C-alpha positions in Angstrom: 9.6 -12.9 7.0 13.0 -14.3 6.3 15.1 -14.3 3.2 18.2 -16.1 2.5 20.9 -14.3 0.8 22.4 -16.5 -2.0 25.9 -15.6 -1.0 25.7 -16.9 2.4 24.1 -20.1 0.9 27.0 -20.8 -1.0 29.5 -20.0 1.7 27.6 -22.4 4.2 27.8 -25.2 1.6 31.4 -24.7 1.0 32.4 -24.7 4.6 30.1 -27.7 5.4 29.3 -26.8 9.0 27.3 -24.4 10.8 23.6 -22.9 10.1 23.0 -20.7 7.1 23.3 -17.2 7.6 19.9 -15.6 7.1 18.8 -12.1 7.1 15.5 -10.7 8.5 14.0 -8.4 6.0 11.6 -6.7 8.3 13.5 -5.5 11.7 11.9 -6.6 14.7 10.0 -3.6 15.7 8.1 -3.5 12.5 6.8 -7.1 13.3 5.7 -5.7 16.7 4.1 -2.6 15.0 2.1 -4.7 12.4 0.9 -7.0 15.3 -0.3 -3.9 17.3 -2.0 -2.2 14.2 -3.7 -5.5 13.3 -4.6 -6.3 16.8 -6.2 -2.6 17.6 -7.8 -2.6 14.2 -9.5 -5.8 15.0 -10.8 -4.6 18.7 -12.0 -1.2 17.5 -14.0 -2.5 14.8 -15.6 -4.8 17.0 -16.0 -2.4 20.1 -17.3 0.3 18.2 -21.2 0.8 17.9 -23.1 -1.0 15.0 -24.3 2.3 13.8 -21.0 3.9 13.6 -20.3 2.5 10.0 -18.1 5.5 8.9 -16.0 5.4 12.1 -15.6 1.6 11.5 -14.4 2.2 7.9 -11.9 5.0 8.8 -10.4 2.6 11.1 -9.8 -0.1 8.6 -8.5 2.4 6.1 -6.1 3.9 8.7 -4.8 0.5 9.7 -4.2 -0.4 6.1 -2.7 2.8 5.3 0.0 2.7 8.1 0.9 -0.9 7.1 1.4 0.4 3.5 3.5 3.2 4.5 5.7 1.8 7.0 5.8 -1.5 5.1 5.6 -3.5 8.3 4.5 -6.2 6.3 4.8 -7.1 2.7 2.5 -5.0 0.6 0.5 -7.9 -0.7 -0.1 -9.3 2.8 -1.1 -5.8 4.0 -3.6 -5.4 1.0 -5.6 -8.4 2.7 -6.2 -6.6 5.8 -9.5 -5.2 4.3 -10.5 -8.6 3.6 -10.5 -9.5 7.5 -11.6 -6.4 8.8 -14.7 -5.5 6.8 -16.5 -8.8 7.3 -15.4 -8.6 10.9 -17.0 -5.1 11.4 -20.4 -6.1 9.9 -20.1 -3.5 7.2 -19.5 -6.1 4.1 -20.0 -9.6 3.6 -16.9 -11.7 2.8 -18.6 -12.5 -0.5 -18.8 -8.9 -1.5 -15.2 -8.1 -0.3 -13.6 -11.0 -2.3 -15.1 -9.9 -5.4 -13.3 -6.6 -5.3 -10.1 -8.3 -5.3 -10.4 -9.6 -9.0 -12.7 -7.6 -11.3 -12.4 -6.1 -14.8 -9.4 -4.0 -14.0 -7.5 -7.0 -12.4 -8.3 -8.9 -15.6 -7.1 -5.8 -17.8 -4.1 -6.0 -15.6 -3.3 -9.8 -15.8 -3.6 -9.8 -19.4 -1.2 -7.0 -19.8 1.2 -8.9 -17.6 1.0 -11.5 -20.2 1.7 -9.5 -22.9 4.7 -8.1 -21.0 5.8 -11.4 -20.3 5.8 -12.4 -23.8 7.7 -9.3 -24.9 10.3 -9.9 -22.2 10.7 -13.4 -23.3 11.5 -12.5 -27.1 13.8 -9.4 -25.8 11.5 -7.0 -27.5 11.9 -4.7 -24.7 15.4 -4.8 -24.9 15.5 -3.7 -28.5 13.4 -0.9 -27.6 15.1 0.1 -24.5 18.5 0.3 -26.6 16.8 2.3 -29.2 15.6 4.8 -26.8 18.9 5.1 -25.1 20.5 5.7 -28.5 18.1 8.7 -29.0 18.0 10.1 -25.6 20.9 8.6 -23.9 22.6 12.0 -23.3 22.1 12.3 -19.7 20.2 11.2 -16.9 17.3 14.2 -17.0 16.7 13.8 -20.7 16.3 10.1 -20.1 13.6 10.8 -17.4 12.1 13.3 -19.8 11.9 10.6 -22.7 10.4 8.0 -20.3 7.8 10.5 -19.2 6.7 12.1 -22.4 6.5 8.5 -23.9 4.0 7.3 -21.3 2.1 10.6 -20.9 1.4 10.7 -24.7 0.3 6.7 -25.0 -2.0 7.1 -21.8 -4.2 9.6 -23.4 -5.6 7.1 -25.8 -4.9 3.9 -23.9 -5.6 2.6 -20.4 -3.4 4.3 -17.6 -2.8 0.9 -16.2 -2.1 -1.0 -19.6 0.3 1.8 -20.6 2.4 1.7 -17.4 2.2 -2.1 -17.6 3.9 -1.9 -21.0 6.4 0.5 -20.2 7.9 -0.8 -17.0 9.7 -3.7 -18.7 11.3 -1.2 -21.1 12.3 0.9 -18.2 13.8 -2.2 -16.6 15.6 -3.0 -19.6 17.1 0.5 -19.9 18.1 0.3 -16.2 19.7 -3.3 -16.8 21.7 -1.8 -19.8 22.8 1.3 -18.0 23.9 -0.9 -15.3 26.1 -3.4 -17.6 27.6 -0.5 -19.7 28.6 1.4 -16.5 30.1 -1.6 -14.9 31.9 -2.4 -18.1 32.9 1.2 -18.3 34.4 1.3 -14.7 36.2 -2.0 -15.4 37.9 -0.7 -18.4 38.3 3.0 -16.6 35.8 4.5 -19.1 33.8 6.3 -16.4 36.9 7.7 -14.8 37.8 8.9 -18.4 41.3 7.3 -18.0 40.7 6.5 -21.7 39.9 9.6 -23.8 37.5 9.1 -27.0 39.5 10.0 -29.9 38.8 13.4 -31.6 37.7 11.8 -35.0 34.7 10.2 -33.2 35.9 6.6 -33.3 35.6 4.5 -30.3 38.8 3.1 -28.7 40.5 -0.1 -30.1 39.1 -2.1 -27.2 35.4 -1.5 -28.2 34.8 -5.2 -29.3 35.6 -6.4 -25.9 32.5 -4.9 -24.6 30.0 -7.5 -23.3 27.0 -9.1 -25.0 23.7 -8.5 -23.7 20.9 -10.9 -23.3 19.2 -11.7 -26.6 22.0 -11.0 -28.9 24.1 -13.6 -30.8 25.6 -15.1 -27.8 24.3 -17.5 -25.3 21.6 -16.3 -23.1 23.2 -15.4 -20.0 21.4 -16.5 -16.6 18.9 -13.9 -15.2 20.5 -11.8 -12.4 18.3 -11.1 -9.1 17.4 -7.4 -9.9 16.9 -6.7 -6.2 20.5 -7.7 -5.2 22.1 -6.2 -8.5 20.2 -2.9 -7.2 21.7 -3.1 -3.7 25.3 -3.5 -5.4 24.7 -0.3 -7.6 26.4 2.9 -6.4 24.0 5.3 -4.2 23.8 7.8 -7.1 22.7 5.1 -9.7 20.2 3.8 -7.3 18.8 7.3 -6.8 18.4 7.9 -10.1 16.9 4.9 -11.1 14.1 5.4 -8.5 13.3 8.6 -10.5 13.2 6.9 -13.8 10.8 4.3 -12.5 8.4 6.9 -10.8 8.1 9.0 -14.1 6.0 6.0 -15.6 3.3 6.1 -13.2 3.1 9.6 -13.0 3.3 10.2 -16.6 0.3 7.7 -17.1 -1.7 9.3 -14.4 -1.1 12.8 -15.9 -1.7 11.8 -19.7 -5.2 10.6 -18.7 -6.4 14.1 -17.8 -5.6 15.3 -21.4 -8.5 13.5 -23.0 -12.1 12.8 -22.3 -11.5 9.2 -22.8 -8.3 9.1 -21.0 -9.5 8.0 -17.6 -12.5 6.9 -16.1 -13.3 9.6 -13.8 -13.5 11.9 -16.9 -16.3 9.2 -18.2 -17.9 9.7 -14.9 -18.2 13.4 -15.1 -19.3 13.4 -18.9 -22.1 10.7 -17.9 -23.3 12.8 -14.9 -23.1 16.1 -16.4 -25.0 15.2 -19.6 -27.8 13.3 -17.7 -28.3 16.3 -15.2 -27.9 19.3 -17.4 -27.6 17.9 -20.9 -31.1 19.0 -21.7 -31.4 22.2 -20.2 -31.4 25.3 -22.8 -28.0 27.1 -22.9 -26.0 24.3 -21.4 -22.4 24.5 -22.7 -21.4 21.1 -24.7 -18.6 19.4 -23.1 -17.4 16.8 -26.0 -14.2 15.5 -26.9 -12.7 18.3 -28.7 -13.9 20.8 -26.1 -12.5 18.8 -23.2 -9.2 18.6 -25.0 -9.1 22.3 -25.8 -8.5 23.0 -22.2 -7.3 19.4 -20.4 -4.4 19.2 -23.1 -2.6 22.4 -22.0 -3.4 21.6 -18.3 -1.9 18.1 -18.4 1.0 19.2 -20.4 2.0 22.0 -17.6 1.2 19.2 -15.0 3.9 16.8 -16.9 6.5 19.5 -17.2 6.6 20.5 -13.5 6.5 16.6 -12.6 9.4 16.3 -14.8 11.2 19.2 -13.1 10.3 17.9 -9.7 11.9 14.3 -10.5 15.0 15.5 -11.6 15.4 18.1 -9.2 15.1 15.3 -6.8 16.8 12.3 -8.5 18.9 14.0 -11.2 19.8 17.2 -9.9 23.4 17.7 -11.4 22.1 16.4 -14.9 19.1 18.9 -14.8 21.2 22.1 -13.9 24.0 20.9 -16.7 21.4 21.1 -19.2 20.8 24.9 -18.5 24.3 25.6 -18.2 25.1 24.0 -21.4 22.4 26.1 -23.2 23.8 29.3 -21.6 27.2 28.7 -22.7 26.2 27.9 -26.1 24.4 31.0 -26.5 27.3 32.9 -25.1 29.9 31.1 -26.7 31.7 30.1 -23.8 33.3 26.8 -23.0 31.7 24.5 -20.6 33.4 23.8 -17.3 35.8 20.6 -17.3 33.5 18.5 -15.2 30.6 19.1 -17.6 33.0 18.4 -20.6 34.0 15.3 -18.9 30.3 14.2 -18.3 29.4 14.6 -21.7 32.3 12.7 -22.8 31.3 9.9 -20.6 27.6 10.1 -22.2 29.0 10.4 -25.5 31.0 7.1 -25.0 27.9 5.2 -23.4 25.5 6.3 -26.5 28.0 5.1 -28.9 28.4 2.0 -26.9 24.3 1.5 -26.9 24.3 2.1 -30.7 26.8 -0.7 -31.2 24.9 -3.0 -28.9 21.7 -2.1 -30.9 23.5 -3.1 -34.3 24.5 -6.5 -32.5 20.7 -7.5 -32.3 20.7 -7.5 -36.1 17.3 -7.6 -37.9 13.8 -8.0 -36.4 13.3 -11.7 -35.5 10.2 -13.6 -36.0 8.7 -13.1 -32.5 9.4 -9.7 -32.3 7.7 -9.1 -35.8 4.6 -10.9 -34.5 4.5 -9.1 -31.2 4.9 -5.6 -32.8 2.2 -6.3 -34.7 -0.1 -7.5 -32.0 0.7 -4.4 -29.9 -0.1 -2.2 -32.8 -3.5 -4.1 -33.3 -4.2 -3.9 -29.6 -3.7 -0.4 -29.8 -5.9 0.3 -32.7 -8.7 -1.9 -31.0 -8.4 0.2 -28.1 -8.6 3.6 -29.9 -11.5 2.3 -32.2 -13.6 0.5 -29.6 -15.9 3.3 -29.1 -14.3 6.8 -30.1 -15.8 10.1 -29.8 -17.8 11.5 -32.6 -18.4 8.1 -34.4 -19.5 4.5 -33.7 -16.7 2.0 -32.7 -16.7 -1.5 -33.1 -17.8 -2.1 -29.4 -21.0 0.0 -30.2 -21.6 -2.1 -33.2 -21.6 -4.9 -31.2 -23.6 -3.7 -28.5 -26.4 -2.9 -31.0 -26.3 -6.5 -32.4 -26.7 -7.7 -29.1 -29.6 -5.5 -28.4 -27.7 -4.1 -24.9 -27.8 -1.0 -23.4 -24.1 -0.9 -22.1 -21.0 -2.0 -24.0 -20.2 -5.7 -23.3 -16.4 -5.5 -24.7 -14.2 -3.5 -22.4 -10.2 -3.0 -22.6 -9.8 -6.1 -20.5 -11.6 -8.2 -23.2 -9.3 -6.7 -26.0 -6.1 -7.4 -24.3 -7.4 -10.9 -23.0 -8.2 -11.7 -26.5 -4.8 -10.7 -27.8 -2.7 -12.1 -25.0 -4.2 -15.5 -25.5 -3.2 -15.6 -28.9 0.5 -15.7 -27.5 -0.3 -19.4 -26.5 -1.0 -20.4 -29.8 1.3 -18.5 -32.2 4.7 -20.4 -32.7 7.8 -18.7 -31.6 9.7 -19.6 -34.9 8.8 -18.6 -38.1 6.9 -21.5 -40.2 7.8 -20.1 -43.4 11.6 -19.9 -42.8 13.7 -18.2 -45.7 11.8 -15.1 -45.8 14.1 -11.8 -45.7 12.4 -10.3 -42.8 12.1 -13.5 -40.5 14.9 -15.3 -40.4 16.3 -17.4 -37.5 18.9 -15.9 -34.9 22.4 -16.9 -36.0 23.9 -19.8 -34.2 20.7 -21.2 -32.5 18.3 -24.1 -33.3 14.8 -23.4 -33.5 12.4 -25.3 -31.3 9.0 -25.6 -33.4 7.1 -26.8 -30.7 7.7 -23.4 -28.4 4.9 -20.7 -28.3 5.5 -17.0 -28.1 4.4 -17.3 -24.5 4.7 -20.3 -22.1 2.9 -21.3 -18.9 6.5 -21.5 -16.9 7.3 -17.8 -18.0 3.8 -16.4 -16.7 4.3 -18.3 -13.6 7.8 -16.8 -13.1 7.2 -13.1 -14.5 3.7 -12.3 -13.4 3.7 -10.0 -10.4 0.9 -11.6 -8.4 1.6 -9.2 -5.4 0.6 -6.0 -7.5 -2.8 -7.6 -8.4 -3.4 -8.2 -4.6 -2.4 -4.8 -4.0 -4.8 -3.1 -6.3 -7.6 -5.1 -5.1 -6.9 -4.3 -1.8 -7.5 -0.5 -2.9 -10.8 -1.3 -4.7 -12.0 -3.2 -1.5 -11.2 -0.1 0.4 -13.1 2.2 -1.9 -16.0 -0.1 -1.9 -16.2 -0.1 1.8 -15.9 3.5 1.7 -18.8 4.0 -0.4 -21.1 1.3 1.5 -20.2 2.5 4.8 -21.0 6.2 3.9 -17.6 7.5 4.6 -16.9 8.7 1.2 -20.3 10.7 1.4 -19.6 12.1 4.7 -16.1 13.4 3.6 -17.9 14.9 0.8 -20.5 16.7 2.7 -17.6 18.3 4.6 -17.4 20.8 2.0 -20.3 22.8 3.2 -18.1 25.0 5.3 -16.8 26.7 2.0 -20.1 28.7 1.7 -19.3 32.3 1.2 -15.6 32.0 0.2 -13.9 33.2 -3.0 -14.4 30.7 -5.7 -10.5 30.2 -6.0 -10.4 29.3 -2.5 -13.3 27.0 -2.8 -11.6 25.3 -5.8 -8.3 24.9 -4.1 -9.8 23.2 -1.3 -11.9 20.9 -3.2 -8.9 20.0 -5.4 -6.7 19.4 -2.2 -9.4 17.1 -0.4 -10.2 15.3 -3.6 -6.4 14.5 -4.2 -6.2 13.4 -0.7 -9.2 11.3 -0.9 -8.2 9.4 -4.0 -5.2 8.3 -2.3 -7.1 5.8 -0.3 -9.8 5.4 -2.6 -10.4 4.6 -6.2 -10.5 7.7 -8.1 -13.5 6.4 -10.2 -15.5 5.6 -6.9 -14.3 8.9 -5.6 -15.8 10.7 -8.7 -18.7 9.0 -8.7 -19.7 10.1 -5.2 -18.4 13.7 -5.4 -20.1 14.4 -8.8 -23.8 14.7 -7.1 -22.3 16.5 -4.1 -20.6 19.1 -6.1 -23.7 19.6 -8.3 -25.4 20.3 -5.0 -22.9 22.7 -3.7 -22.8 24.5 -6.8 -26.5 25.9 -6.0 -25.6 26.5 -2.5 -22.6 28.3 -3.3 -24.1 29.9 -6.2 -21.3 29.0 -8.5 -21.2 27.5 -11.8 -21.7 23.6 -11.6 -18.9 23.2 -14.2 -16.4 25.0 -12.1 -16.6 22.6 -9.1 -17.3 19.4 -11.2 -14.3 19.8 -13.6 -12.0 20.7 -10.7 -13.1 17.4 -8.9 -12.5 15.2 -12.1 -9.2 16.4 -12.9 -8.0 16.6 -9.1 -9.1 12.9 -9.0 -6.3 11.9 -11.3 -3.8 13.7 -9.0 -2.9 10.4 -7.1 1.0 10.3 -6.6 1.6 9.3 -3.2 0.2 5.7 -2.4 0.5 2.5 -4.2 -3.4 1.9 -3.7 -4.4 5.2 -5.5 -4.2 3.9 -8.9 -3.3 0.9 -11.2 0.0 2.8 -12.3 1.0 3.3 -8.8 0.5 -0.3 -7.6 2.3 -1.5 -10.8 5.4 0.3 -10.3 6.0 -1.7 -7.1 7.0 -4.8 -9.4 10.6 -2.9 -9.0 11.5 -4.4 -5.5 13.9 -1.2 -5.0 10.9 1.3 -5.0 9.5 1.8 -1.6 6.3 3.3 -0.4 8.1 6.2 1.3 9.9 6.8 -2.0 6.4 7.3 -3.6 5.1 9.3 -0.7 8.2 11.8 -0.7 7.9 12.5 -4.2 4.0 12.5 -4.6 3.7 15.1 -2.0 5.5 17.7 -3.9 3.7 16.5 -7.1 0.3 16.5 -5.6 0.8 20.1 -4.2 2.1 21.5 -7.3 -0.4 19.8 -9.6 -3.3 21.2 -7.2 -2.0 24.8 -7.8 -1.9 24.2 -11.7 -5.5 22.9 -11.8 -7.1 25.8 -9.7 -5.0 28.2 -12.0 -6.2 26.3 -15.0 -9.8 26.0 -14.0 -9.9 29.6 -12.9 -8.4 31.0 -16.2 -8.2 29.6 -19.7 -10.8 26.6 -18.8 -13.3 29.1 -17.5 -13.0 31.0 -21.0 -13.4 28.0 -22.9 -16.4 26.6 -21.0 -17.9 30.0 -20.3 -17.7 29.8 -16.8 -18.3 33.1 -15.0 -19.0 34.3 -11.5 -22.6 34.6 -12.3 -25.1 31.5 -11.3 -26.0 30.2 -15.1 -29.7 30.2 -15.7 -29.3 26.6 -17.2 -28.2 25.3 -13.7 -31.3 27.1 -11.9 -33.8 24.4 -12.6 -34.3 22.7 -9.0 -35.6 19.4 -10.7 -32.1 18.8 -12.2 -30.4 19.6 -8.7 -30.2 17.7 -5.6 -31.2 19.3 -2.1 -28.8 22.4 -1.5 -26.3 22.6 1.4 -28.1 25.4 3.0 
């Protein structure tokens, strides 16, 4: 793969002679490595005996994972490898594999991308970004905390993938705003504090010279190549941006744990548990409220630990400064000079952000419409089929006379996103006080909130293929029997302490969901864990809740979850960045899950060391492991 650097193109054009200078994005050894992996994968899946279904699936997963981790090829291209190897191995037909590359979740992602593109087109995300910055723009650590907590809270009630897709453009705007402010500060000597903020809180007299932002009352500036802009940033700023971006998918995955409807694995657990044990006398009821009573605290502890991991890796200096400020405030001692200077820098940046936010003026018509649509979208998601009452999707199902819900999250966001191509970009009732035209601009009455050109330009199609590759791998694991074989390997735990058993299960499930869909993994593991509980003489809830929560602890690979795949819309994020951070997240989160399930969760769900009577009926259990 070859990319022409813009500067080299302009240089060659000016000189008029010589070939264009090009840069090879992937060094030669990576091309050789990718070729070897693909060739060896083809040879192995063909040479292995036809009965070795599990071995063939393992080869395909290993080959794809190697290309993803090393980035020997673009992630989108590597995600197509399962579509080549699964049919060649005889495990799946090409038709079956291709169906996995675009399903209901893919439609959810595409429709959410349309919403996000419209938000970017009208610069609503910039308004939101500047508002968040004005509240939390007091340091790098607090900024990561604000981004992570916002995503964590939203993902409890919305799709994790949809939440992440809506948050990432806002984070992009925050990074862009910080970059512009810091560069302007460096130009004027502000970052170096050559100009001090006046003691009365007023800005220096040169505040009016600060640059306008896109979407303000100036001309729309040309879009900058964010990949090249990122490479021109200082190493410290690049490192901080990685942590800020990764806080979004991590917050989305952790937030889904907190509620019974927060993520699909929780649905899988609820359905299997009620079907298998729900009619037995004495069985504990696991409803929305009871799940949240233990899972919310579990999720809160994990998100706090996740924030500590991110700031210690990507904003360590800002993290320690927070505690130093608190200690010095309690003791009444002055702060060290370097922290005082840092506070002055962020104070100036915060005031500058507020100035830029004020320049945006009142909400424009496209922003008002999009806010209404986003609020309506969230309400439709929340009341689709809420716990304890009939939702509008349940009413529709009853009207159609079906057994399952026809209208999913993807249908909702697709309906809302299609309206963006119909609603005009300007107010048809100009003259109202709220919706007034931007100063100095002529409105184009034929323009809509979203155009096809904006969709083509802003939609990250490679992420859709990346997630599709993950679903293809998960389907191949299920059909080949590899996932079942991995789950059956838990039989060696018989006779061990229950905390040790929970720790091993949590680790293995967290690793399994890195290469397979967490929904598919949970679906396969529920009957196995139920059977294990009888063989190990443990309460089924102890193993099943541990496995279900651990299925959401997938922080290492882009194929693990939709939010993990979405984060690669930022080209500066590499797979190794996610792996490096995700390893610590996985290990610490697993410890929290085991601690939580073994303590307060066991108390809430009445889980003891005694095998419960309601689980002893052999007609409700699978064959034991003994």
